[in-house]
RODO-670878 format. One record per residue (C-alpha): x, y, z. Coordinates in nm, 2 decimals, decimal comma. Example, Ala and Ser with C-alpha at 12.3 -4.5 7.8 and 13.67 -1.06 7.14 Angstrom:
<nodes>
X = 1,23&Y = -0,45&Z = 0,78
X = 1,37&Y = -0,11&Z = 0,71
</nodes>
This chain:
<nodes>
X = 0,25&Y = 1,45&Z = -0,42
X = 0,06&Y = 1,31&Z = -0,13
X = 0,07&Y = 0,97&Z = -0,27
X = 0,47&Y = 0,96&Z = -0,29
X = 0,49&Y = 1,11&Z = 0,07
X = 0,27&Y = 0,83&Z = 0,19
X = 0,47&Y = 0,57&Z = -0,04
X = 0,80&Y = 0,70&Z = 0,13
X = 0,70&Y = 0,63&Z = 0,49
X = 0,79&Y = 0,34&Z = 0,69
X = 0,53&Y = 0,11&Z = 0,79
X = 0,45&Y = -0,21&Z = 0,93
X = 0,17&Y = -0,49&Z = 0,82
X = 0,01&Y = -0,73&Z = 1,09
X = -0,27&Y = -0,89&Z = 0,90
X = -0,11&Y = -1,06&Z = 0,59
X = -0,22&Y = -1,39&Z = 0,44
X = 0,07&Y = -1,58&Z = 0,28
X = -0,16&Y = -1,78&Z = 0,03
X = -0,34&Y = -1,45&Z = -0,06
X = -0,01&Y = -1,28&Z = -0,18
X = 0,16&Y = -1,47&Z = -0,47
X = 0,28&Y = -1,31&Z = -0,77
X = 0,11&Y = -1,38&Z = -1,11
X = 0,45&Y = -1,49&Z = -1,24
X = 0,53&Y = -1,71&Z = -0,94
X = 0,22&Y = -1,88&Z = -0,98
X = 0,27&Y = -1,99&Z = -1,36
X = 0,64&Y = -2,10&Z = -1,30
X = 0,56&Y = -2,29&Z = -0,99
X = 0,26&Y = -2,46&Z = -1,15
X = 0,49&Y = -2,58&Z = -1,47
X = 0,75&Y = -2,69&Z = -1,27
X = 0,51&Y = -2,92&Z = -1,05
X = 0,26&Y = -3,01&Z = -1,37
X = -0,01&Y = -2,84&Z = -1,21
X = -0,28&Y = -2,78&Z = -1,47
X = -0,41&Y = -2,40&Z = -1,47
X = -0,74&Y = -2,24&Z = -1,59
X = -0,49&Y = -2,02&Z = -1,79
X = -0,12&Y = -1,97&Z = -1,91
X = -0,17&Y = -1,64&Z = -2,00
X = -0,10&Y = -1,37&Z = -1,70
X = -0,37&Y = -1,10&Z = -1,78
X = -0,66&Y = -1,42&Z = -1,77
X = -0,50&Y = -1,59&Z = -1,48
X = -0,52&Y = -1,29&Z = -1,27
X = -0,87&Y = -1,35&Z = -1,29
X = -0,85&Y = -1,65&Z = -1,09
X = -0,62&Y = -1,49&Z = -0,83
X = -0,76&Y = -1,15&Z = -0,76
X = -1,09&Y = -1,01&Z = -0,64
X = -1,20&Y = -0,68&Z = -0,84
X = -1,43&Y = -0,39&Z = -0,76
X = -1,72&Y = -0,62&Z = -0,85
X = -1,65&Y = -0,89&Z = -0,64
X = -1,98&Y = -1,05&Z = -0,57
X = -1,91&Y = -1,20&Z = -0,19
X = -1,69&Y = -1,35&Z = 0,06
X = -1,74&Y = -1,70&Z = -0,12
X = -1,62&Y = -1,54&Z = -0,44
X = -1,33&Y = -1,39&Z = -0,25
X = -1,21&Y = -1,70&Z = -0,10
X = -1,25&Y = -1,90&Z = -0,42
X = -0,93&Y = -1,70&Z = -0,53
X = -0,71&Y = -1,91&Z = -0,27
X = -0,76&Y = -2,23&Z = -0,47
X = -0,49&Y = -2,22&Z = -0,69
X = -0,22&Y = -2,11&Z = -0,47
X = -0,31&Y = -2,40&Z = -0,22
X = -0,25&Y = -2,62&Z = -0,49
X = 0,11&Y = -2,54&Z = -0,60
X = 0,20&Y = -2,45&Z = -0,22
X = 0,28&Y = -2,81&Z = -0,15
X = 0,64&Y = -2,83&Z = -0,18
X = 0,96&Y = -2,68&Z = 0,04
X = 1,09&Y = -2,48&Z = -0,27
X = 0,72&Y = -2,32&Z = -0,33
X = 0,67&Y = -2,23&Z = 0,02
X = 1,01&Y = -2,09&Z = 0,05
X = 0,99&Y = -1,89&Z = -0,24
X = 0,63&Y = -1,76&Z = -0,16
X = 0,75&Y = -1,64&Z = 0,19
X = 1,07&Y = -1,47&Z = 0,02
X = 0,89&Y = -1,27&Z = -0,23
X = 0,66&Y = -1,16&Z = 0,00
X = 0,90&Y = -1,00&Z = 0,22
X = 1,08&Y = -0,87&Z = -0,09
X = 0,74&Y = -0,68&Z = -0,19
X = 0,71&Y = -0,55&Z = 0,17
X = 1,03&Y = -0,39&Z = 0,13
X = 0,96&Y = -0,24&Z = -0,21
X = 0,64&Y = -0,08&Z = -0,01
X = 0,87&Y = 0,04&Z = 0,26
X = 0,73&Y = -0,19&Z = 0,51
X = 1,00&Y = -0,22&Z = 0,81
X = 0,84&Y = -0,48&Z = 1,00
X = 0,55&Y = -0,76&Z = 0,88
X = 0,37&Y = -1,01&Z = 1,03
X = 0,27&Y = -1,30&Z = 0,78
X = 0,01&Y = -1,57&Z = 0,86
X = -0,10&Y = -1,90&Z = 0,71
X = -0,24&Y = -2,26&Z = 0,80
X = 0,01&Y = -2,49&Z = 0,77
X = -0,20&Y = -2,81&Z = 0,79
X = -0,33&Y = -2,68&Z = 0,45
X = 0,02&Y = -2,73&Z = 0,27
X = 0,08&Y = -3,10&Z = 0,41
X = 0,00&Y = -3,30&Z = 0,10
X = 0,36&Y = -3,42&Z = 0,03
X = 0,54&Y = -3,24&Z = 0,37
X = 0,52&Y = -3,28&Z = 0,70
X = 0,38&Y = -3,00&Z = 0,91
X = 0,73&Y = -2,92&Z = 1,06
X = 0,87&Y = -2,90&Z = 0,68
X = 0,60&Y = -2,66&Z = 0,57
X = 0,66&Y = -2,44&Z = 0,87
X = 1,05&Y = -2,46&Z = 0,82
X = 1,00&Y = -2,37&Z = 0,47
X = 0,82&Y = -2,06&Z = 0,52
X = 1,05&Y = -1,96&Z = 0,79
X = 1,34&Y = -2,01&Z = 0,60
X = 1,21&Y = -1,80&Z = 0,32
X = 1,11&Y = -1,51&Z = 0,55
X = 1,47&Y = -1,54&Z = 0,70
X = 1,64&Y = -1,53&Z = 0,35
X = 1,44&Y = -1,20&Z = 0,28
X = 1,50&Y = -1,04&Z = 0,62
X = 1,89&Y = -1,08&Z = 0,53
X = 1,85&Y = -0,95&Z = 0,17
X = 1,61&Y = -0,64&Z = 0,23
X = 1,69&Y = -0,52&Z = 0,59
X = 1,32&Y = -0,60&Z = 0,69
X = 1,18&Y = -0,81&Z = 1,00
X = 0,92&Y = -1,06&Z = 0,94
X = 0,78&Y = -1,29&Z = 1,20
X = 0,52&Y = -1,55&Z = 1,12
X = 0,18&Y = -1,67&Z = 1,25
X = 0,01&Y = -1,98&Z = 1,23
X = -0,36&Y = -1,98&Z = 1,15
X = -0,61&Y = -2,27&Z = 1,31
X = -0,91&Y = -2,30&Z = 1,05
X = -1,24&Y = -2,29&Z = 1,22
X = -1,39&Y = -2,58&Z = 1,01
X = -1,11&Y = -2,81&Z = 1,15
X = -1,16&Y = -3,05&Z = 1,43
X = -1,06&Y = -2,89&Z = 1,74
X = -0,79&Y = -3,16&Z = 1,76
X = -0,62&Y = -3,03&Z = 1,48
X = -0,60&Y = -2,64&Z = 1,62
X = -0,45&Y = -2,81&Z = 1,94
X = -0,18&Y = -2,98&Z = 1,68
X = -0,11&Y = -2,61&Z = 1,54
X = -0,10&Y = -2,46&Z = 1,87
X = 0,18&Y = -2,73&Z = 1,98
X = 0,35&Y = -2,67&Z = 1,65
X = 0,35&Y = -2,31&Z = 1,68
X = 0,49&Y = -2,34&Z = 2,06
X = 0,80&Y = -2,56&Z = 1,89
X = 0,89&Y = -2,24&Z = 1,65
X = 0,83&Y = -2,02&Z = 1,93
X = 1,18&Y = -1,91&Z = 1,96
X = 1,24&Y = -1,93&Z = 1,55
X = 1,02&Y = -1,69&Z = 1,45
X = 0,67&Y = -1,79&Z = 1,53
X = 0,47&Y = -1,51&Z = 1,75
X = 0,11&Y = -1,62&Z = 1,75
X = -0,17&Y = -1,84&Z = 1,69
X = -0,48&Y = -1,69&Z = 1,48
X = -0,81&Y = -1,84&Z = 1,37
X = -0,94&Y = -1,80&Z = 1,04
X = -1,23&Y = -1,94&Z = 0,83
X = -1,60&Y = -1,97&Z = 0,82
X = -1,68&Y = -1,74&Z = 1,10
X = -2,06&Y = -1,77&Z = 1,05
X = -2,09&Y = -2,12&Z = 1,11
X = -1,79&Y = -2,19&Z = 1,34
X = -1,81&Y = -2,01&Z = 1,69
X = -1,45&Y = -1,94&Z = 1,87
X = -1,52&Y = -2,16&Z = 2,15
X = -1,47&Y = -2,47&Z = 1,94
X = -1,09&Y = -2,40&Z = 1,95
X = -1,08&Y = -2,27&Z = 2,33
X = -0,84&Y = -2,55&Z = 2,43
X = -0,55&Y = -2,44&Z = 2,15
X = -0,56&Y = -2,11&Z = 2,23
X = -0,52&Y = -2,18&Z = 2,61
X = -0,23&Y = -2,39&Z = 2,51
X = -0,08&Y = -2,10&Z = 2,31
X = -0,14&Y = -1,84&Z = 2,61
X = 0,01&Y = -2,09&Z = 2,85
X = 0,31&Y = -2,13&Z = 2,63
X = 0,36&Y = -1,77&Z = 2,58
X = 0,24&Y = -1,72&Z = 2,24
X = 0,03&Y = -1,43&Z = 2,16
X = -0,31&Y = -1,46&Z = 2,03
X = -0,53&Y = -1,30&Z = 1,71
X = -0,87&Y = -1,39&Z = 1,58
X = -1,05&Y = -1,32&Z = 1,28
X = -1,37&Y = -1,19&Z = 1,42
X = -1,65&Y = -0,95&Z = 1,35
X = -1,65&Y = -0,98&Z = 0,96
X = -1,88&Y = -1,25&Z = 0,84
X = -2,04&Y = -1,28&Z = 1,20
X = -2,12&Y = -1,02&Z = 1,42
X = -2,01&Y = -0,82&Z = 1,74
X = -2,09&Y = -1,16&Z = 1,95
X = -1,81&Y = -1,30&Z = 1,76
X = -1,55&Y = -1,05&Z = 1,87
X = -1,68&Y = -1,05&Z = 2,23
X = -1,62&Y = -1,47&Z = 2,24
X = -1,27&Y = -1,46&Z = 2,08
X = -1,19&Y = -1,22&Z = 2,36
X = -1,34&Y = -1,43&Z = 2,63
X = -1,31&Y = -1,77&Z = 2,53
X = -0,98&Y = -1,73&Z = 2,32
X = -0,81&Y = -1,46&Z = 2,52
X = -0,74&Y = -1,27&Z = 2,19
X = -0,52&Y = -0,97&Z = 2,22
X = -0,58&Y = -0,83&Z = 1,83
X = -0,89&Y = -0,88&Z = 1,64
X = -0,86&Y = -0,94&Z = 1,27
X = -1,12&Y = -0,71&Z = 1,12
X = -1,38&Y = -0,64&Z = 1,38
X = -1,58&Y = -0,43&Z = 1,13
X = -1,93&Y = -0,55&Z = 1,29
X = -1,84&Y = -0,42&Z = 1,65
X = -2,05&Y = -0,15&Z = 1,63
X = -2,39&Y = -0,38&Z = 1,60
X = -2,34&Y = -0,42&Z = 1,99
X = -2,24&Y = -0,11&Z = 2,21
X = -2,15&Y = -0,32&Z = 2,50
X = -1,88&Y = -0,49&Z = 2,29
X = -1,77&Y = -0,16&Z = 2,12
X = -1,73&Y = -0,01&Z = 2,46
X = -1,55&Y = -0,28&Z = 2,58
X = -1,30&Y = -0,27&Z = 2,32
X = -1,26&Y = 0,11&Z = 2,37
X = -1,19&Y = 0,04&Z = 2,75
X = -0,95&Y = -0,21&Z = 2,71
X = -0,77&Y = -0,04&Z = 2,42
X = -0,79&Y = -0,38&Z = 2,20
X = -0,64&Y = -0,32&Z = 1,88
X = -0,78&Y = -0,41&Z = 1,54
X = -0,64&Y = -0,54&Z = 1,23
X = -0,87&Y = -0,34&Z = 0,99
X = -0,83&Y = -0,43&Z = 0,62
X = -1,06&Y = -0,16&Z = 0,44
X = -1,03&Y = -0,28&Z = 0,06
X = -1,07&Y = -0,64&Z = 0,14
X = -1,37&Y = -0,56&Z = 0,39
X = -1,53&Y = -0,39&Z = 0,06
X = -1,47&Y = -0,68&Z = -0,14
X = -1,60&Y = -0,96&Z = 0,06
X = -1,94&Y = -0,73&Z = 0,13
X = -1,87&Y = -0,70&Z = 0,51
X = -1,96&Y = -0,31&Z = 0,42
X = -2,18&Y = -0,20&Z = 0,13
X = -1,95&Y = 0,08&Z = 0,04
X = -1,64&Y = 0,31&Z = 0,09
X = -1,83&Y = 0,56&Z = 0,29
X = -2,02&Y = 0,28&Z = 0,51
X = -1,70&Y = 0,14&Z = 0,65
X = -1,65&Y = 0,21&Z = 1,04
X = -1,28&Y = 0,29&Z = 1,03
X = -1,29&Y = 0,68&Z = 1,09
X = -1,56&Y = 0,62&Z = 1,35
X = -1,34&Y = 0,34&Z = 1,53
X = -1,07&Y = 0,58&Z = 1,48
X = -1,23&Y = 0,88&Z = 1,63
X = -1,37&Y = 0,68&Z = 1,94
X = -0,99&Y = 0,60&Z = 2,04
X = -0,96&Y = 0,26&Z = 1,92
X = -0,60&Y = 0,13&Z = 1,84
X = -0,70&Y = 0,07&Z = 1,46
X = -0,40&Y = -0,08&Z = 1,24
X = -0,44&Y = -0,06&Z = 0,85
X = -0,37&Y = -0,36&Z = 0,67
X = -0,40&Y = -0,55&Z = 0,31
X = -0,55&Y = -0,87&Z = 0,41
X = -0,39&Y = -1,04&Z = 0,10
X = -0,17&Y = -0,84&Z = -0,12
X = -0,27&Y = -1,04&Z = -0,46
X = -0,65&Y = -1,13&Z = -0,40
X = -0,71&Y = -0,75&Z = -0,29
X = -0,46&Y = -0,62&Z = -0,53
X = -0,31&Y = -0,34&Z = -0,36
X = -0,03&Y = -0,24&Z = -0,14
X = -0,03&Y = -0,12&Z = 0,20
X = 0,08&Y = 0,23&Z = 0,06
X = -0,24&Y = 0,20&Z = -0,14
X = -0,46&Y = 0,11&Z = 0,14
X = -0,32&Y = 0,44&Z = 0,31
X = -0,38&Y = 0,66&Z = 0,03
X = -0,73&Y = 0,54&Z = 0,00
X = -0,78&Y = 0,64&Z = 0,37
X = -0,66&Y = 0,97&Z = 0,27
X = -0,90&Y = 1,01&Z = -0,05
X = -1,20&Y = 0,86&Z = 0,12
X = -1,23&Y = 0,93&Z = 0,48
X = -1,06&Y = 1,25&Z = 0,51
X = -0,75&Y = 1,14&Z = 0,72
X = -0,51&Y = 1,39&Z = 0,74
X = -0,14&Y = 1,29&Z = 0,75
X = -0,08&Y = 1,31&Z = 1,12
X = -0,37&Y = 1,07&Z = 1,14
X = -0,20&Y = 0,85&Z = 0,89
X = 0,16&Y = 0,87&Z = 1,12
X = -0,08&Y = 0,78&Z = 1,42
X = -0,21&Y = 0,47&Z = 1,26
X = 0,12&Y = 0,35&Z = 1,16
X = 0,26&Y = 0,39&Z = 1,51
X = -0,05&Y = 0,20&Z = 1,62
X = 0,07&Y = -0,10&Z = 1,41
X = 0,40&Y = -0,07&Z = 1,56
X = 0,25&Y = -0,07&Z = 1,93
X = 0,02&Y = -0,37&Z = 1,83
X = 0,31&Y = -0,57&Z = 1,70
X = 0,36&Y = -0,91&Z = 1,86
X = 0,75&Y = -0,80&Z = 1,91
X = 0,94&Y = -0,71&Z = 2,25
X = 0,89&Y = -0,37&Z = 2,41
X = 1,24&Y = -0,29&Z = 2,35
X = 1,22&Y = -0,36&Z = 1,98
X = 0,88&Y = -0,15&Z = 1,95
X = 1,08&Y = 0,16&Z = 2,13
X = 1,34&Y = 0,11&Z = 1,85
X = 1,10&Y = 0,11&Z = 1,58
X = 0,92&Y = 0,40&Z = 1,73
X = 1,21&Y = 0,60&Z = 1,74
X = 1,34&Y = 0,53&Z = 1,40
X = 0,97&Y = 0,57&Z = 1,26
X = 0,94&Y = 0,93&Z = 1,41
X = 1,29&Y = 1,02&Z = 1,33
X = 1,18&Y = 0,93&Z = 0,95
X = 0,88&Y = 1,09&Z = 0,95
X = 1,01&Y = 1,41&Z = 1,05
X = 1,33&Y = 1,40&Z = 0,79
X = 1,04&Y = 1,30&Z = 0,51
X = 0,79&Y = 1,56&Z = 0,66
X = 1,09&Y = 1,84&Z = 0,64
X = 1,18&Y = 1,75&Z = 0,26
X = 0,81&Y = 1,76&Z = 0,16
X = 0,77&Y = 2,09&Z = 0,31
X = 1,06&Y = 2,22&Z = 0,13
</nodes>
């Protein structure tokens, strides 16, 4: 009964990678259309190359699941389709707002970077229209790319600021490439009025989070699991109320934490950090946002009121106007009340 109630709640997702969220059937169809060879054309077998399972050995294994999607996401049609389907999947899970992120320069084998962004935005906007849901786009900079490329992406994001691109993100190999390398790109983004979010405190420790804030002016932190390794950084996050984009299942699969009970999400929530809940990758992690919340309910003693607060945390941390936040808060709270009244009866 509780599972049905959680599925019916309106939700938002702030940390969702486009290339980690492709449907198996779509991969098969796009590969056939483009003449791309796959390791298997049997859906059940192909899933093994696209999804991490409970026995996922490491972050390296997890990241290998992006290889095939990147191969087929090199045409306008493919990019538009997967963006549209991601909005459709979100609507089916009662998402009302989502922020989709991807690294545009990884999709330029046949297209210009502008064509890449425009194709994804076109798919998102079609999805918005068909499913009465709002979807914005975050452009990711890869840590291992030359800083000149990150500047290129920052300028690209600014070009589409009025068309649905809301932020710049830093992703990739956190252990070997510190945030400071991309300081200029994030300065350009900030000065241009773009929001900033940074993957940090996942593969590297708490100092990575500190540098993301100090060097890149990060407004949100992607993951942030290892913040507790440095009390000064933890205290700073608490004091400044910096939102965390937490992805519990993904963190288990990438071995950032060894077991479900070791995950710090409950600790961070109890400390008053504005924790938000996300899937990271719908298909690689192989779960919906509702299922992520159900896992929290079952494994961390989150009560229903806690889950409602986590959802509102997501609204508050979203890269949208204050007016739209207030509109969503009113809509969500009204829907919460309606659902809970029905549930009680």
